[in-house]
C-alpha positions as CSV (number, residue, x, y, z in Angstrom):
1,M,14.8,11.2,19.7
2,A,15.5,7.6,18.5
3,S,18.5,5.9,20.1
4,A,21.6,5.3,18.0
5,Q,23.4,3.3,20.6
6,L,23.2,-0.4,21.3
7,V,22.1,-1.6,24.7
8,T,23.8,-4.8,25.9
9,L,21.5,-7.5,27.3
10,S,24.0,-10.4,27.7
11,T,27.4,-11.2,26.5
12,G,27.4,-10.6,22.7
13,I,23.6,-9.9,22.7
14,H,22.3,-6.3,22.3
15,Y,19.4,-4.4,21.0
16,L,18.7,-1.0,19.5
17,P,15.8,0.6,21.3
18,G,13.2,2.4,19.2
19,A,9.6,2.4,18.1
20,V,10.5,-1.1,16.9
21,N,13.2,-2.8,18.9
22,V,16.0,-4.4,16.8
23,G,18.1,-7.3,18.1
24,V,21.8,-7.4,17.4
25,V,23.6,-10.7,18.1
26,G,27.4,-10.8,17.7
27,T,29.0,-13.7,15.8
28,G,32.2,-13.6,17.9
29,S,34.3,-12.5,14.9
30,G,33.2,-8.9,14.4
31,G,30.0,-9.6,12.6
32,C,26.4,-9.6,13.9
33,V,23.0,-11.0,13.0
34,L,20.1,-8.5,13.1
35,I,16.7,-9.5,14.5
36,D,14.4,-7.4,12.3
37,S,15.6,-4.3,10.4
38,G,13.3,-1.5,11.6
39,A,10.7,0.6,9.9
40,D,12.4,2.3,7.0
41,K,15.7,3.4,5.4
42,D,16.4,6.0,8.1
43,H,15.9,3.4,10.8
44,A,18.2,1.0,9.0
45,K,20.9,3.8,8.9
46,R,20.6,4.2,12.6
47,I,21.0,0.4,13.1
48,L,24.1,0.4,10.9
49,K,25.6,3.4,12.7
50,A,24.9,1.8,16.1
51,C,26.4,-1.5,15.1
52,R,29.6,0.1,13.7
53,A,30.0,2.2,16.8
54,A,30.1,-1.1,18.7
55,H,32.6,-2.5,16.1
56,L,30.0,-4.9,14.7
57,E,29.2,-5.4,11.0
58,P,25.7,-6.9,10.1
59,V,26.1,-10.1,8.1
60,A,22.5,-11.3,8.1
61,I,19.0,-10.3,9.0
62,V,16.3,-12.5,10.6
63,N,12.8,-11.0,10.0
64,T,10.4,-12.3,12.6
65,H,7.3,-11.6,10.5
66,S,6.1,-9.6,7.5
67,H,4.8,-6.3,9.0
68,A,6.5,-3.4,7.4
69,D,7.7,-1.8,10.6
70,H,9.8,-5.0,11.2
71,Y,11.4,-5.3,7.7
72,G,11.3,-1.8,6.3
73,G,15.1,-1.5,6.6
74,N,15.9,-4.7,4.7
75,A,16.2,-3.2,1.2
76,Y,18.6,-0.5,2.3
77,L,20.8,-2.9,4.3
78,Q,20.8,-5.5,1.6
79,E,21.8,-3.0,-1.0
80,A,24.4,-1.4,1.1
81,L,25.9,-4.6,2.5
82,G,24.9,-7.4,0.2
83,I,23.7,-9.5,3.2
84,P,21.1,-12.3,3.2
85,A,17.8,-12.0,5.0
86,Y,15.6,-14.8,6.4
87,S,11.9,-14.9,7.1
88,P,9.1,-17.4,8.0
89,I,7.4,-19.3,5.2
90,F,4.2,-17.5,4.0
91,E,5.5,-14.2,5.5
92,E,8.3,-14.4,2.9
93,A,5.8,-13.9,0.1
94,I,4.8,-10.5,1.6
95,L,8.4,-9.4,1.9
96,R,8.8,-10.2,-1.8
97,Y,5.5,-8.6,-2.8
98,P,4.7,-6.0,-0.1
99,I,1.5,-4.9,-1.8
100,L,-0.1,-8.1,-0.5
101,E,-0.4,-6.6,3.0
102,P,-2.6,-3.6,2.1
103,I,-4.4,-5.9,-0.4
104,T,-5.3,-8.3,2.4
105,L,-6.4,-5.4,4.7
106,W,-8.6,-4.1,1.8
107,N,-10.5,-7.4,1.5
108,G,-8.4,-8.6,-1.5
109,A,-9.1,-5.6,-3.7
110,R,-6.6,-3.1,-5.0
111,P,-6.0,-0.8,-2.0
112,P,-6.5,3.0,-2.1
113,V,-3.5,5.3,-2.1
114,A,-4.1,6.0,1.6
115,L,-3.1,2.4,2.5
116,Q,0.0,2.5,0.3
117,N,2.2,4.0,3.0
118,K,5.4,2.9,4.7
119,W,3.5,1.4,7.7
120,L,1.9,-1.1,5.4
121,L,4.1,-1.1,2.3
122,A,7.9,-1.3,2.8
123,P,10.3,-1.8,-0.1
124,A,10.4,-5.3,-1.5
125,S,13.0,-7.6,0.0
126,G,14.2,-11.0,-1.1
127,T,14.6,-13.5,1.8
128,K,15.5,-17.1,2.4
129,I,12.7,-19.1,3.9
130,L,12.6,-20.3,7.5
131,N,10.3,-23.3,7.1
132,E,9.7,-24.2,10.7
133,A,10.5,-23.4,14.3
134,G,13.4,-25.0,16.0
135,L,17.2,-24.7,16.3
136,R,18.9,-22.9,13.4
137,E,22.4,-21.6,12.8
138,I,22.7,-18.4,10.8
139,A,26.1,-16.8,10.1
140,G,27.6,-19.0,12.8
141,V,25.1,-17.9,15.4
142,A,23.0,-20.5,17.1
143,L,19.3,-19.4,17.3
144,E,16.2,-21.0,18.6
145,L,13.1,-20.0,16.6
146,L,9.8,-20.2,18.5
147,D,6.4,-20.3,16.8
148,V,4.5,-17.3,18.2
149,S,2.0,-16.8,15.4
150,G,-1.2,-15.0,16.0
151,H,-0.2,-11.3,15.6
152,A,0.9,-12.3,12.1
153,H,-0.1,-15.5,10.3
154,I,3.3,-17.0,10.9
155,Q,5.7,-15.3,13.4
156,F,8.9,-16.5,15.0
157,A,10.4,-15.3,18.3
158,V,14.2,-15.7,18.5
159,R,15.9,-17.0,21.5
160,V,19.7,-16.5,21.9
161,R,21.0,-18.2,25.0
162,D,19.2,-16.4,27.9
163,V,17.6,-13.6,25.9
164,L,14.3,-14.0,24.0
165,F,13.5,-11.5,21.2
166,A,9.7,-12.0,21.5
167,T,8.8,-9.7,18.6
168,D,5.0,-8.9,18.6
169,A,4.0,-12.0,20.6
170,V,3.9,-9.6,23.6
171,F,3.9,-5.8,24.0
172,G,5.3,-3.6,26.8
173,A,3.0,-2.0,29.3
174,V,3.1,1.5,27.8
175,I,2.1,0.0,24.4
176,L,-0.8,-2.0,25.8
177,Q,-2.1,1.2,27.4
178,K,-1.7,3.3,24.3
179,Y,-3.2,0.6,22.0
180,P,-6.0,-1.2,23.9
181,L,-7.1,-3.0,20.7
182,Q,-3.9,-4.8,19.7
183,F,-3.6,-6.0,16.1
184,M,-3.9,-9.7,15.6
185,V,-5.1,-12.2,13.0
186,D,-5.7,-15.3,15.2
187,V,-6.8,-14.7,18.8
188,Q,-6.3,-18.3,20.0
189,H,-2.8,-18.4,18.5
190,V,-2.0,-15.1,20.3
191,R,-3.1,-16.8,23.6
192,E,-0.8,-19.7,22.8
193,A,2.1,-17.4,21.8
194,I,1.9,-15.5,25.1
195,E,2.1,-18.8,27.0
196,T,5.1,-19.8,24.8
197,V,6.9,-16.7,25.9
198,R,6.0,-17.4,29.5
199,S,7.1,-21.0,29.4
200,N,10.4,-20.3,27.7
201,K,11.9,-19.1,30.9
202,A,14.3,-16.6,29.3
203,R,16.2,-14.3,31.7
204,V,15.3,-11.3,29.6
205,V,12.4,-10.8,27.1
206,V,12.5,-8.1,24.5
207,P,9.1,-7.2,23.1
208,G,9.0,-5.9,19.5
209,H,7.6,-2.7,21.0
210,G,8.3,-1.7,24.6
211,E,11.0,-2.2,27.3
212,P,12.9,-5.4,27.9
213,T,12.0,-7.1,31.1
214,G,13.0,-10.0,33.4
215,D,9.5,-10.1,34.9
216,V,8.1,-12.4,32.3
217,D,5.1,-13.5,34.2
218,N,3.9,-10.0,34.7
219,L,4.5,-9.1,31.1
220,C,2.5,-12.2,29.9
221,D,-0.3,-11.5,32.4
222,A,-0.7,-8.0,31.2
223,N,-0.9,-9.1,27.6
224,L,-3.5,-11.7,28.3
225,A,-5.5,-9.3,30.3
226,A,-5.5,-6.8,27.4
227,L,-6.5,-9.5,25.0
228,E,-9.4,-10.6,27.2
229,R,-10.6,-7.0,27.7
230,A,-10.7,-6.5,23.9
231,S,-12.5,-9.9,23.5
232,S,-15.1,-8.9,26.1
233,A,-15.7,-5.6,24.4
234,V,-16.3,-7.3,21.1
235,L,-18.7,-9.7,22.7
236,I,-20.6,-6.9,24.4
237,A,-20.7,-5.0,21.1
238,C,-22.6,-8.0,19.6
239,G,-25.4,-7.8,22.3
240,E,-27.5,-6.2,19.7
241,A,-27.2,-7.5,16.1
242,A,-24.6,-5.4,14.3
243,T,-22.6,-5.1,11.1
244,L,-18.8,-5.2,11.3
245,P,-18.5,-1.4,11.1
246,E,-21.0,-1.1,13.9
247,V,-19.2,-3.6,16.0
248,L,-15.9,-1.7,15.5
249,E,-17.6,1.6,16.4
250,R,-19.0,0.1,19.6
251,V,-15.7,-1.5,20.6
252,C,-13.8,1.7,20.0
253,A,-16.2,3.6,22.2
254,M,-15.8,1.0,25.1
255,L,-12.0,0.9,24.8
256,E,-11.7,4.7,24.3
257,V,-10.0,4.2,20.9
258,T,-10.0,7.2,18.5
259,I,-9.3,6.3,14.9
260,T,-7.9,9.2,12.9
261,D,-6.7,7.6,9.6
262,L,-7.5,4.8,7.2
263,T,-4.5,2.7,8.2
264,R,-5.5,2.6,11.8
265,Y,-9.1,1.9,10.8
266,V,-8.3,-1.2,8.7
267,L,-5.9,-2.5,11.4
268,N,-8.5,-2.2,14.1
269,Q,-11.1,-3.7,11.9
270,T,-9.0,-6.7,11.3
271,A,-8.4,-7.1,15.0
272,V,-12.1,-7.0,15.6
273,L,-12.6,-9.6,12.9
274,A,-10.1,-11.9,14.6
275,H,-12.0,-11.6,17.9
276,L,-15.3,-12.3,16.1
277,T,-13.9,-15.4,14.5
278,D,-12.6,-16.6,17.9
279,L,-15.9,-15.8,19.6
280,E,-17.9,-17.7,16.9
281,E,-15.6,-20.7,17.2
282,R,-16.3,-20.7,20.9
283,G,-20.1,-20.6,20.3
284,L,-20.5,-17.1,21.8
285,V,-21.5,-15.2,18.7
286,Q,-23.1,-16.1,15.4
287,L,-23.0,-14.6,11.9
288,K,-26.2,-14.2,9.8
289,L,-26.8,-12.9,6.4
290,T,-30.1,-10.9,6.4
291,R,-31.3,-8.7,3.6
292,N,-27.8,-8.3,2.1
293,R,-26.3,-7.4,5.5
294,L,-23.9,-9.5,7.5
295,L,-24.9,-9.2,11.1
296,W,-23.0,-10.4,14.2
297,T,-25.1,-11.3,17.3
298,A,-24.2,-12.7,20.7
299,V,-25.7,-16.1,21.3
């Protein structure tokens, strides 16, 4: 059962555990700034209940990126409380026009009904734009925004004193085991994001999914290892010329991934494409158009 109680990480800094971890940072005057807003209306209600039980009232939301499970609670909280939300530039467009996410995953065409679900299509949410990483004060709270793009096109981690809300720059060990092919759009940027988390030297790192930890090196090493396992599987899958669906099928077999729905299929396909682009840029695979077929082949 999802938690409805805040867990304290440091003085005035808390999080609500769940399928998506939500940060809660006190303003010092009874208010709090939320780091992400959860997956949906029900998640938002749990967040609000937990905050009020701790005598905190949300006064602003900082969305780390535009994936629906991280901003799905925005609309409810904004309507209920009238509070502002903030999100990175580029990602802000998707929060305003959520249909852009399934459109992108469906190669730019109108997506089928099966992709118009809460995991890819949260209610629209107006946000103020966070143009760049760096120091920022929101509702009187001093935040440091770190560029950890790669899982999303632009993604910010949020550091508050000695706690780093790393969002989906890194995942907990259980999540890495459950999902050996992590979603990403830019593999090299993911590598850099992991090292940004490592070099930040926070006392506690809170992944977007998974348990908080003070063992940051081990967390980062595990994420890098998972990334490189997936990359190696994609390269091996190109040992014999293959179309994208064939590469995906081979990678899933190697990593023991079973796809049971269209949402998971397009997410895994995008992750494989990100690895293929990275491998091509590194001169390890090449793409050829042959008889109306796009084929990927190891070099």
